[in-house]
N, C-alpha and C positions, 0 to 999 in steps of 0.2 A: 538846450541848448551847452550841454557840456561834452564832454569827448573823452576817452578812455586813453589814462595816463600810462604810458608805459616806460621807464627809464630808458631802453633802448631807441627809444625814437629820435629824430635830432629835432631843434625847435620847427624847422623849415616844416618837417614832416607830419608834429602834431598842428601846427598852427593849421596847414592842409583838411587836416582830419577834424578842427573842428568849424573851419569853413563849411564843410560839406556837411554837418549837422545842422549849425543855422540856416542853410538853405533851404533843408528838407523840413527845418520847422515853417520858415517864410511860407515855405510853399503849400504847409495844408493850411496855413491862416488865410490866404489869397482864395480857398473856394466858399465865397459869400455866397449866399443865399440857402445855404442846406439847411439853416434853421432860423427862424425868425422870429423867434421868442415869444414868451406868452405875456400880455398886458394885463395885469387888473388896475385897479383904483390906487395911483401912489407905486404900484409897484411891476417892474421887470420882470418876470422871472429866467432864472437860466436852467435851473435846475433844482428837483423835488426828491430824485428818484425812485418815487412810487410807480410802483406797477412797471417797470423797465425788466427788458431782458440782456443778455449778451449777445451780440452780434459781431462777429468778427477782431472776438477778444476785448471790446469797448462797452459798455452801456449803448442801447438806444441813442441815436442819435449825437452820437460822438464816434472820435476817429480816436484809433490807437498809432502813437507815437514811440518807437521801440529804436535807443538809440545803440543801448547795446547788450547783449546776454537778452534771457529770458524773462517777460516778463508777467507777472503775477497779480490779474485784476481780477474784483469779483465783488457782486452783489451781497450783501451780509443784513440780515434782519434783526432785530431788536425790537420785540413788543409790535407793536402798526409801523415800527419805523424804518426803512429803505436806506441805505448807505453804502458808500465808496470803499472798498478796501483794496490799499497795495503795500506789496509786499517787497523788500527791494533785497536780492543776494549780488554781490557784488556785478551789481546792473544799473542801466538808466534806461526808464521809460517813461509814458507818461499818454495823459488822454488828452484830444482840444475839441472845442464845439464852437463851430462860427456862427456869427450873429452879429446887428449893428444896432446901436444905442445911443442913441445925445446923450453925452457925460456930463453937458448942460441941463439935461430935464431932466434927467435919474442919475446924479453925481456921486450916491454913496452905493459902496458893495458891501452887501451881506452873506457872512457865509459862516459854516459851522466845522471845524475841522479837531483829530486828534489824532496823539502820534502815543504809541507805544515802544517803539524801539528806534532809538536815535545813530546814526554811522559814526563810530568813533572816531576822534580826531576832527573831523567835518567841519571848516571853517570855507565860508564864501569868498575871504580874502586872497587866497592862493588858490592857483590852478590846481596842485598836487591835491588839495585837500576840499575841493571845492564839493561836497558831497552835503546834501539836506534831504530828510525824511519829508517834508513836503513843502513844494513850489506851487505859489498859485501865478500865473501870466495874467495880465491883461494888453491886451494888441491894440495899438494905435494902425494902425494905417494910412500912409501916406503915399502919393503916385510920385515916382512910380515902389508901389507898394512892396518891391523884393527886395527893395534896396532900404526904403527909406518908413519899415513897421519898426517902431518904437515899442516899446514893454517895460510897464509898471508892473513887478514881481514882490509879491509877498511869501516872506520865509519864514520856517521855522527849523532855527539852526542848531546844532550840537552846541558849540560852543558859551555858554549862558554869557560870558562879557561880551559878546555881539549883541543883545537884545537891543533893542533900539537903534542901532547903525543904519544908517544910509548908507550909498554907495554906486559905483560902476561897478557892472559886470567884469570878472576878467577874462573873460571870452567874448562879449558882443558890448561895445560902445553905446550900443541904441538900446540896452536894459538897465534899468538902475535896480538897484533894490534895494526895501528897506527888510528888516528884521523885525517880526513882531513878535515872536516867541524864539526862544533861546533853553537850550538847557533843562532838565529833568525837574523844573520845581514843577510843571502842567503835565507832565506826563500822564498816560491814563485816563486825563480826564476830557470831556468834550468842551472847547473853548468855543466862545460866538465872537465874531471881529465885525468888526464895522468902519467900513473907512471912506474918507469923501477922495474917491480916486480921482475926479477934477483937480481938485485942490494939489494932488500930489504927483500926479502928473505937471501942472502948473509950477513947482517950486521944483523938482527936480529938473525939467525940461528946459524953464523959464519962458514957457509959451503958452498958447490956449491949445490945449488938444484936437484933435480929428476927432471923427463916431469913432467909438469903441468897436471895433471889427473880431472880435474872438476872445475865448478865453480859456487856458490850460492850466490842468490839474498833473503835474512830477513827482518823482521821486528818483534818489541814486545815490549807490554805493560805491560805482568801481575805482573812482579813485583812491578810496582810502582801502579798499576791499573788505568791506566791512557788511552790515544788514542795517534794514532800515524799514520799521513798520506806519503806516500813516493810514486815515479814513477821514472821507470828506463827505458833508451830509449836504444838505439844501444851502443852493445859492442864488442870490436876487440880487438886481439892481434897485434902490429906491428913492426916491426925492428930497425924500426926509428921514 
């Protein structure tokens, strides 16, 4: 959802690039049916990362999306745990998975993430600094989905002053941002998150949400021309 910032670009050229990236992002989220999810009692699993192989640059069942530069994605192990690693060097990329789940039935989104390197001067409030070590996107498609898909986005920001802030993406008005972590206080630590994505959507968009249609995990550092590194572990929706 972010594009390369070049000082020589005109505002019009920069806007056109952003629209192309947004179109590509929406296109992948429209491929419903590729993953139906795994439901247990009270839980809808998105991913555990256990026993997966890398296929076409992404973990099995996920789609790779490269916005800028060459991606560095791998599955890492520590003891009996397997998790995802993303390393960004002046580039932008991520992975997506498509599924459908009712946010009223499973309102809570749960995941574990870790950041070991932050993009210097990253700040979601300006286009020229809109870099994050970790971005988790939840897609809410409405017909016609290519025009009306909305996103609730959870960020790990570089600027510690942004922790707890909410706002609209500087690139796409249908993407609402919530900064959960920011700065170096919890760097190099696994952090467990639990969000009522149903209530987050209603608060940010002021209406009832449609079904969740997919999820993406991204990293970028191309605007500030730096580096970032993040990790992602098990992700699931729960009833409580």
